[in-house]
Structure formats: structure tokens, C-alpha cells
C-alpha positions as CSV (number, residue, x, y, z in Angstrom):
1,M,0.0,0.0,0.0
2,K,1.5,3.3,-1.0
3,I,1.0,6.6,0.7
4,R,-0.9,8.8,-1.8
5,I,-0.3,12.8,-1.4
6,L,-2.9,13.2,-4.4
7,G,-5.4,10.4,-3.6
8,V,-6.0,6.9,-5.0
9,V,-7.3,7.1,-8.6
10,L,-8.9,4.5,-10.7
11,S,-8.3,6.2,-14.0
12,L,-10.2,5.2,-17.1
13,L,-7.1,6.2,-19.0
14,M,-5.0,3.5,-17.4
15,A,-7.3,0.9,-18.9
16,L,-6.5,1.9,-22.5
17,S,-4.5,-0.6,-24.4
18,M,-2.8,1.9,-26.8
19,S,0.9,2.4,-26.5
20,A,2.2,5.4,-24.6
21,T,3.6,8.5,-26.3
22,K,6.6,10.3,-24.7
23,V,5.8,13.9,-24.0
24,K,8.7,16.2,-22.8
25,I,8.1,18.8,-20.2
26,T,10.9,21.4,-20.1
27,G,11.5,24.8,-18.5
28,N,13.9,27.4,-17.2
29,I,14.4,28.0,-13.5
30,N,14.9,31.5,-12.2
31,K,15.6,31.0,-8.5
32,G,15.7,34.7,-7.7
33,T,16.0,35.1,-3.9
34,L,15.5,31.4,-3.3
35,Q,18.2,29.0,-2.1
36,T,16.9,25.9,-3.8
37,V,14.2,24.7,-6.1
38,D,13.4,21.0,-6.2
39,L,10.9,19.7,-8.8
40,Y,8.7,16.6,-8.8
41,V,6.2,15.3,-11.3
42,A,3.5,12.7,-10.8
43,M,0.4,11.3,-12.5
44,S,-2.6,11.5,-10.2
45,G,-2.5,8.7,-7.6
46,E,1.3,8.1,-7.8
47,N,4.1,9.2,-5.6
48,P,6.0,12.2,-7.1
49,A,9.3,11.4,-8.9
50,P,12.2,13.9,-8.7
51,V,12.9,15.9,-11.9
52,N,16.6,16.2,-12.9
53,M,18.0,19.7,-13.3
54,S,20.7,20.7,-15.7
55,D,22.9,23.8,-16.5
56,G,23.7,24.3,-12.8
57,G,20.0,24.1,-11.8
58,K,18.9,26.7,-14.4
59,T,16.8,24.3,-16.6
60,Y,14.9,21.1,-16.2
61,S,13.5,18.4,-18.5
62,V,11.4,15.3,-17.9
63,E,9.6,12.9,-20.1
64,V,6.1,11.5,-19.2
65,D,4.0,8.9,-20.8
66,A,0.7,9.8,-22.4
67,T,-1.6,7.1,-23.6
68,A,-4.3,9.7,-24.2
69,P,-5.1,13.3,-23.1
70,M,-4.4,13.3,-19.3
71,F,-3.3,15.5,-16.4
72,Y,0.1,15.3,-14.6
73,Y,1.0,17.4,-11.6
74,M,4.2,19.4,-11.1
75,I,5.2,20.0,-7.5
76,G,7.9,22.5,-6.6
77,V,9.5,22.4,-3.1
78,I,11.3,25.7,-2.6
79,T,13.7,26.9,0.1
80,D,13.9,30.6,0.9
81,S,16.8,32.5,2.4
82,S,15.6,31.6,5.9
83,S,15.7,27.9,5.0
84,N,11.9,27.7,5.1
85,R,10.5,25.1,2.7
86,T,7.2,25.5,1.0
87,Q,5.3,23.9,-1.9
88,I,4.0,25.2,-5.1
89,Y,1.8,23.2,-7.4
90,A,0.2,23.1,-10.9
91,P,-1.7,20.6,-13.0
92,I,-0.3,20.0,-16.5
93,Y,-2.6,19.0,-19.3
94,V,-0.6,16.5,-21.4
95,N,-1.8,15.5,-24.9
96,P,0.0,13.0,-27.1
97,S,-0.5,15.4,-30.1
98,N,1.7,17.9,-28.4
99,L,5.1,16.4,-27.8
100,T,6.7,19.3,-25.9
101,I,5.3,21.4,-23.0
102,H,7.3,24.4,-21.7
103,I,6.7,25.6,-18.1
104,D,9.1,28.0,-16.4
105,V,9.7,28.4,-12.6
106,V,10.1,32.0,-11.8
107,N,10.9,33.8,-8.5
108,D,10.6,37.6,-8.5
109,G,11.6,38.1,-4.9
110,A,8.0,38.2,-3.7
111,E,6.6,34.9,-4.9
112,T,7.5,31.8,-6.9
113,R,5.3,30.7,-9.8
114,F,4.9,28.3,-12.6
115,V,4.6,30.2,-15.9
116,S,3.6,29.0,-19.3
117,S,2.9,30.8,-22.6
118,D,0.3,28.2,-23.5
119,S,-3.1,29.8,-22.9
120,D,-4.8,26.7,-21.4
121,Q,-1.8,25.8,-19.3
122,S,-1.7,29.3,-18.1
123,I,-5.4,29.2,-17.1
124,L,-4.8,26.1,-15.1
125,T,-1.7,27.3,-13.2
126,N,-3.2,30.8,-12.6
127,Y,-6.4,29.2,-11.1
128,Y,-4.2,27.5,-8.5
129,Q,-1.6,30.2,-8.0
130,D,-3.6,33.4,-8.2
131,F,-6.9,32.3,-6.9
132,L,-6.6,29.3,-4.6
133,N,-3.3,30.0,-3.1
134,K,-4.1,33.7,-2.4
135,R,-7.9,33.6,-1.7
136,F,-9.1,30.1,-0.9
137,T,-6.4,29.5,1.7
138,K,-7.5,32.7,3.5
139,L,-11.0,31.9,4.9
140,P,-13.4,34.9,5.1
141,Q,-14.5,36.7,8.2
142,Y,-17.8,35.8,9.8
143,G,-20.8,37.1,7.8
144,R,-19.0,37.0,4.4
145,E,-19.1,33.3,3.7
146,A,-21.6,33.2,0.9
147,P,-19.9,35.9,-1.3
148,F,-16.6,34.1,-0.7
149,F,-17.9,30.7,-1.7
150,N,-19.8,32.0,-4.7
151,M,-16.6,33.6,-5.8
152,I,-14.9,30.2,-6.0
153,T,-17.4,28.7,-8.3
154,N,-17.9,31.9,-10.4
155,Y,-14.2,32.3,-10.9
156,A,-13.8,28.7,-12.0
157,D,-16.8,29.0,-14.4
158,S,-15.5,32.2,-15.9
159,V,-12.0,30.9,-16.6
160,A,-13.5,27.7,-18.0
161,E,-15.4,29.8,-20.6
162,I,-12.1,31.0,-22.1
163,A,-10.4,27.7,-22.2
164,K,-9.8,26.4,-25.7
165,N,-9.8,22.7,-24.8
166,E,-13.2,21.3,-23.7
167,V,-11.5,18.8,-21.2
168,V,-9.6,21.7,-19.6
169,A,-12.8,23.7,-19.3
170,D,-14.7,20.8,-17.7
171,Y,-11.7,20.3,-15.4
172,L,-12.0,23.8,-14.1
173,R,-15.8,23.6,-13.7
174,L,-15.5,20.4,-11.7
175,R,-12.4,21.7,-9.8
176,G,-14.3,24.8,-8.8
177,Y,-17.2,22.8,-7.4
178,L,-14.8,20.5,-5.5
179,D,-12.9,23.5,-4.1
180,R,-16.1,25.1,-2.9
181,V,-17.1,21.9,-1.1
182,S,-13.7,21.7,0.5
183,A,-13.8,25.3,1.6
184,T,-17.3,25.0,3.0
185,T,-16.4,21.9,4.9
186,Q,-13.3,23.4,6.3
187,L,-15.1,26.5,7.5
188,K,-18.1,24.5,8.9
189,K,-15.6,22.7,11.2
190,I,-14.4,26.0,12.5
191,Y,-18.0,27.1,13.3
192,E,-18.7,23.8,15.0
193,R,-15.6,24.1,17.2
194,R,-16.7,27.6,18.3
195,G,-20.3,26.5,18.9
196,L,-21.6,28.7,16.1
197,V,-24.4,28.0,13.6
198,F,-23.2,27.9,10.0
199,P,-25.2,30.3,7.7
200,K,-27.6,28.6,5.4
201,D,-26.8,30.9,2.4
202,A,-23.2,29.8,2.5
203,E,-24.1,26.1,1.9
204,F,-23.3,24.7,-1.5
205,T,-25.7,23.1,-4.0
206,I,-24.9,19.4,-4.4
207,M,-24.0,18.5,-7.9
208,S,-26.1,15.7,-9.2
209,I,-24.6,12.3,-9.9
210,K,-25.7,12.7,-13.5
211,D,-23.9,16.0,-13.9
212,V,-20.8,14.5,-12.3
213,E,-20.8,11.5,-14.6
214,Q,-21.3,13.7,-17.7
215,N,-18.3,15.9,-16.9
216,K,-15.5,15.1,-19.4
217,A,-12.8,15.7,-16.8
218,L,-14.2,13.2,-14.4
219,P,-11.5,10.6,-15.2
220,H,-8.8,13.1,-14.3
221,L,-10.4,14.2,-11.0
222,L,-11.8,10.9,-9.9
223,S,-9.9,10.7,-6.7
224,E,-11.2,14.1,-5.5
225,T,-14.7,13.7,-6.9
226,A,-15.4,10.2,-5.5
227,P,-15.2,11.2,-1.8
228,I,-17.7,14.1,-2.3
229,V,-20.2,11.9,-4.1
230,A,-19.6,9.2,-1.4
231,L,-20.5,11.7,1.3
232,N,-23.8,12.5,-0.4
233,I,-25.0,9.0,-1.1
234,A,-23.1,6.7,1.2
235,T,-24.3,8.0,4.5
236,G,-26.7,6.4,6.9
237,G,-27.1,2.7,7.6
238,N,-24.3,0.2,7.9
239,V,-21.5,-0.2,5.4
240,V,-23.3,-3.1,3.6
241,D,-26.3,-0.8,2.9
242,C,-23.9,2.0,1.7
243,I,-22.3,-0.3,-0.8
244,A,-25.7,-1.5,-2.1
245,R,-26.9,2.1,-2.5
246,V,-23.8,3.0,-4.5
247,K,-24.3,0.1,-6.9
248,T,-27.8,1.2,-7.5
249,E,-27.3,5.0,-8.0
250,V,-23.9,5.3,-9.7
251,K,-23.8,4.3,-13.3
252,N,-20.3,5.3,-14.2
253,Q,-18.2,2.2,-13.6
254,A,-15.0,4.0,-12.7
255,L,-16.7,6.3,-10.3
256,R,-18.6,3.5,-8.7
257,N,-15.4,1.5,-8.2
258,A,-13.7,4.5,-6.7
259,I,-16.6,5.2,-4.3
260,E,-16.8,1.5,-3.2
261,D,-13.0,1.6,-2.7
262,I,-13.3,4.6,-0.4
263,I,-16.1,3.0,1.6
264,V,-14.1,-0.3,2.0
265,K,-10.9,1.5,2.9
266,Q,-12.7,3.7,5.4
267,F,-14.2,0.7,7.0
268,M,-10.8,-0.9,7.3
269,S,-9.1,2.2,8.7
270,Q,-11.9,3.0,11.2
271,Y,-12.4,-0.5,12.5
272,N,-11.6,-1.0,16.2
273,Y,-8.9,-3.6,16.0
274,E,-8.8,-3.8,19.8
275,N,-12.0,-5.8,19.7
276,G,-10.5,-8.5,17.5
277,I,-10.8,-9.0,13.8
278,E,-13.2,-11.9,13.2
279,N,-16.4,-9.8,13.0
280,G,-14.6,-7.3,10.8
281,L,-13.4,-10.0,8.5
282,D,-17.0,-11.2,8.1
283,T,-18.1,-7.7,7.1
284,L,-15.2,-7.2,4.8
285,K,-16.2,-10.4,3.0
286,M,-19.7,-9.2,2.6
287,I,-18.7,-5.9,1.0
288,A,-15.6,-6.8,-0.9
289,S,-15.5,-10.6,-1.7
290,S,-16.3,-10.0,-5.4
291,R,-13.3,-7.6,-5.8
292,P,-10.3,-8.9,-7.7
293,D,-8.1,-7.5,-4.9
294,Y,-10.0,-9.2,-2.1
295,A,-7.1,-11.3,-1.0
296,Q,-4.9,-8.2,-0.7
297,L,-7.6,-6.4,1.3
298,E,-8.0,-9.3,3.6
299,Y,-4.3,-9.5,4.2
300,A,-4.1,-5.7,4.8
301,F,-7.0,-6.0,7.2
302,K,-5.3,-8.7,9.2
303,M,-2.0,-6.8,9.2
304,S,-3.7,-3.6,10.4
305,S,-4.2,-5.2,13.8
306,Y,-0.8,-3.7,14.5
307,S,-2.5,-0.3,14.6
308,A,-4.4,-1.2,17.8
309,V,-3.2,0.4,21.0
310,G,-1.0,-2.2,22.8
311,A,0.0,-3.9,19.6
312,P,3.7,-4.9,19.2
313,L,6.3,-3.2,17.0
314,P,6.1,-4.4,13.3
315,D,8.9,-6.9,13.1
316,V,10.0,-6.1,9.5
317,A,13.4,-5.1,8.1
318,I,14.3,-1.4,7.7
319,H,17.5,-0.2,6.0
320,D,19.9,2.6,6.9
321,V,21.8,4.8,4.5
322,A,24.5,2.2,4.0
323,G,21.9,-0.5,3.2
324,N,22.4,-2.3,6.5
325,V,19.3,-4.2,7.8
326,H,17.8,-3.2,11.1
327,K,14.6,-3.7,13.1
328,L,12.6,-1.4,15.3
329,S,12.9,-3.9,18.1
330,E,16.5,-2.7,18.5
331,F,15.2,0.3,20.2
332,K,13.2,-1.5,22.9
333,G,14.0,-0.4,26.4
334,K,13.2,3.3,25.5
335,Y,10.0,5.1,24.4
336,I,10.2,5.2,20.6
337,V,9.0,8.2,18.6
338,I,8.7,7.3,14.9
339,D,8.5,10.1,12.3
340,F,7.0,8.9,9.0
341,W,8.2,11.4,6.3
342,A,9.5,11.7,2.8
343,S,11.9,14.1,1.0
344,W,9.1,15.2,-1.4
345,C,6.7,16.0,1.4
346,A,6.8,19.8,2.2
347,P,4.8,19.5,5.5
348,C,7.2,16.8,6.6
349,N,10.2,18.9,5.8
350,R,8.7,21.9,7.7
351,E,8.4,19.7,10.8
352,I,12.0,18.5,10.9
353,P,13.6,21.6,12.5
354,F,10.9,21.5,15.2
355,L,11.6,17.7,15.7
356,K,15.4,18.3,15.9
357,E,14.9,21.1,18.5
358,L,12.6,18.8,20.5
359,E,15.1,16.0,20.5
360,K,17.9,18.4,21.5
361,T,16.1,20.1,24.3
362,L,13.8,17.4,25.7
363,G,16.2,16.6,28.5
364,V,15.3,13.0,29.1
365,D,17.2,9.8,28.1
366,N,14.3,7.4,28.0
367,V,13.1,8.5,24.6
368,V,14.6,7.7,21.2
369,F,13.6,9.4,17.9
370,V,13.5,7.3,14.7
371,G,12.9,8.5,11.2
372,L,11.1,6.2,8.7
373,S,11.1,7.5,5.2
374,V,8.6,6.3,2.6
375,D,10.8,7.6,-0.3
376,E,11.0,5.3,-3.3
377,D,14.0,7.3,-4.5
378,T,16.8,6.5,-2.0
379,E,19.1,9.2,-3.5
380,A,16.5,11.9,-2.9
381,W,16.2,10.5,0.7
382,K,19.9,10.6,1.3
383,N,20.2,14.2,-0.1
384,A,17.4,15.2,2.2
385,L,19.2,13.7,5.2
386,V,22.3,15.8,4.3
387,R,20.2,18.9,3.8
388,H,18.6,18.6,7.2
389,G,21.7,17.3,9.0
390,L,20.0,14.1,10.0
391,N,22.7,11.5,10.7
392,H,21.3,8.9,13.2
393,N,18.3,6.6,13.4
394,Q,17.2,7.3,9.9
395,F,15.8,4.4,7.8
396,I,13.9,3.6,4.6
397,A,10.6,2.0,5.6
398,P,9.0,-0.8,3.4
399,E,5.4,-0.3,2.4
400,E,4.5,-3.1,4.7
401,I,5.0,-0.9,7.8
402,S,2.7,1.8,6.4
403,M,0.1,-0.8,5.8
404,M,0.5,-2.4,9.2
405,L,0.1,0.9,11.0
406,N,-2.6,2.2,8.7
407,V,-0.5,5.2,7.8
408,Q,-2.6,7.0,5.1
409,S,-0.8,10.4,5.1
410,I,2.4,12.0,6.2
411,P,3.9,13.4,8.3
412,R,2.8,11.0,11.0
413,Y,4.2,10.5,14.5
414,V,3.8,7.2,16.3
415,I,4.9,6.4,19.8
416,Y,5.7,3.0,21.4
417,D,6.4,2.2,25.1
418,K,9.6,0.7,26.5
419,N,8.3,-2.8,25.8
420,G,7.6,-2.1,22.2
421,K,3.8,-1.7,22.6
422,L,1.9,0.9,20.7
423,L,0.9,4.0,22.8
424,H,-0.1,6.6,20.2
425,L,-0.9,6.0,16.6
426,N,-1.2,9.7,15.7
427,A,0.7,11.8,18.1
428,P,0.8,15.7,17.9
429,R,3.2,17.2,15.4
430,P,6.3,18.9,16.8
431,S,5.2,22.2,15.5
432,Q,1.9,22.1,17.3
433,G,2.9,24.2,20.3
434,D,4.2,22.2,23.3
435,E,1.8,19.2,23.0
436,L,4.3,16.6,21.9
437,R,6.9,17.8,24.4
438,Q,4.5,17.6,27.3
439,L,3.3,14.1,26.2
440,L,6.9,12.8,26.1
441,L,7.8,14.4,29.5
442,Q,5.0,12.5,31.1
443,L,6.4,9.1,30.0
444,K,8.2,7.2,32.8
């Protein structure tokens, strides 16, 4: 099971039998006031792969496969003069009929942007950079929610009208709807925490399943769309009823598969493994026995019992920078704080200075900190270790550990007691005030 930073996608395009065309993405890099610019590219649902630089880091070039028109994602992890690392992001519309795409990375001292002379590509990047990054991330003051949310969908619809490509236009329309749902959900949680009633005029109109299924960009936004549709039709009743309702109401096979996958994975991740697994296995068989991956699901369910409080350390091999084999059981006798991270994960990188400071100043000798990287590119991992000055207790983690501990996203902090028994599956992040420090200081 891989950690997905863009969601798990069941893309229709992956089923096409036509041979892939190589499309080259190139660009110039103007670092401006930045120290470093690291680029990664990914197809939706895949872990990002690092992009090689050339000409002293002034240019880049990467080839991607295109079996049909599809979207890739370019991720930039940038380091400023204060060594702060942040992330920029842009979707890239890749068409086999266009063998070269040029996208520059430009820093003007105030901000860093992806820039393209292609009109449709420019519309896509500007929607994310000019609108979402500057407006969507800054939630409105109380009483101004409805105009703010209407602005999201209106902006997406307006830029969709000037897109030349119909798939790009539909992508923006569906993207705007999904972003409005996300923004509304985020703000409603803030209202709930403060005991306030969310204004009715700020609610969004649910897009019908028919409209979703007719959107030409659905195959490219399946991972983001499926959870929204699932929330609307897969609520109420038990998990068996939810699956039955989805089979009846959703006609698009790929969308139906994606929603069923969400429901099954949610059931597996939320199951209380402390009560044993037999009843859970019976339910899993009822909702997933017809799936071709049922054997893998059953295996993952059984292995996830390691995520129950009190479960033992996963007894699997991990590797250090020299390739030597180790096991987490080597650290028994102390409380173990495990940091799941990756070189391409900007939030993970932002936590590392806080974690190092915590380790340095904690002032107790009964706690050991262990880094487990989910990087697939070991060189990128090693370079990140050097960049952060991490030189002890750092290992590459096999996918098996992520599956056993039900790690769906990173960064994640897991704590074991001195006997190697699980204490906390999702401990506070080091940057969250003093929470993690106080938790560790209480351990005896």
C-alpha cells in the first residue's frame, strides 16, 4: 500500500491498451532570492518522482507517458533565504498530439510561480496560484461566507469559458465545485468548534450524480470527486447498505469502483482492531469478496491489527543509508517516537527543524527518535538527510510498515512504550505548540 499525497485514482485512461507517447516537459528555472528549487512530477495517484536539473540548476527536462489526453502534476518544493521550505503546485494538461510542453519556474523576490505561454496551461496554473493560493487559503471573516464561496465557483466557471480545450474547461468547472465543497467543509468545522451556527446561504448546492458523470474531466479528477459523491449517497445505515446504494445509484463504472473503494478502505481504517478482527473479516467479506483484490484487502486488514493500542512493533526489516538491515525492536527499552516522512513532502520537511529542536532540548534519556522515510528514490532521501543534518536513526521503511500501522498520510508521528507496545498511533506534530513535548515528558 503506497502513501498517496494526491489520492488513489482508478483512472479510465489506465485501462486503455494503446501504446504510450513520450511527452517532454521542459522549462527554465529562475531561483531569484531562493536558495533551492526541487521539482517533482506525478500522475494522479502516484508518488512524485524527482525531476533532474541541468545547467547548474537553471533548466529542467522530464519525459512523461501519455496514452491519451491526461493530467500530470508538477510540484515544486522551494527553500527561501531563511531555510523555510514551502510547496507550489500546478496541474499539467498532457496531450500526445503535443510532444513538448514548456513551463518555467520564476521567483521575482516576492513569490514563486509556474509560468507558461500556452493559454490553457496558463489558465490552469493561474487558477491554482492566483486564486486558490491567495484567496481560498484565507478563509473569510464571519458574515461574508456566501460571497466568498460564490466567488470560488464563479471564478472557476469564468476561466472555463475562455479555455480552448473542452476537457480543460470541464476540469476547471468540476475543480471549482470541489474546491467550494472543500472550503465550505473546512469553515463549517471551525464554526462547530466555536459553537456557532453555519449560515444557510453559504451552503453549496450538491452536484447531481448525472452532472458529475457527464463531466469530461471526471477521469482526471476521480480521486477528488469520489469522496464528495460518497459523502452525499453513502451516509446512513451500515457499510453493507452503503455499498448497495452506490451500486444502484452510480452508473459510471470507474466512479462506482472509486466510491466503493473509499467505503471499503474507510471501514478498514476506522475498524476498532482492539475488539479482535473476526467480526470485521465477516463484514469485509460481505462488501468486498467479489473484488479482484480481495485477497490483498483481507491480508491488509489482518496486518492492520498492528494499529491497535498495545500492539507490538512491526517486526520487519528497515534499511539505513549504508543499506544495512535493522529492526525497530533494536530500540526496545526506551520510548520510541517514529517520524514517518519523505523528501518530497513539504509539510514533513517543515516539521524536521521542530523535531530536531525537541530531540535536542527534551532533557530525558528514556526517549529515542526514529525517522522512517517512505521515499522510493533512495538518493532523494539521502540528499534530504544531508540537507537537514539528520545523521542517526534514519531508515527507509518498506510499504508493509505503512500498511500495518494504517498510515494513510504523512507526516505521522507514532509512539511506542519501552516494551515495544503501541501507545499513540497519531501523536501531535512537533510544530503544534508544546503538545508533543509535554506528552513525552509524562512518560516514565
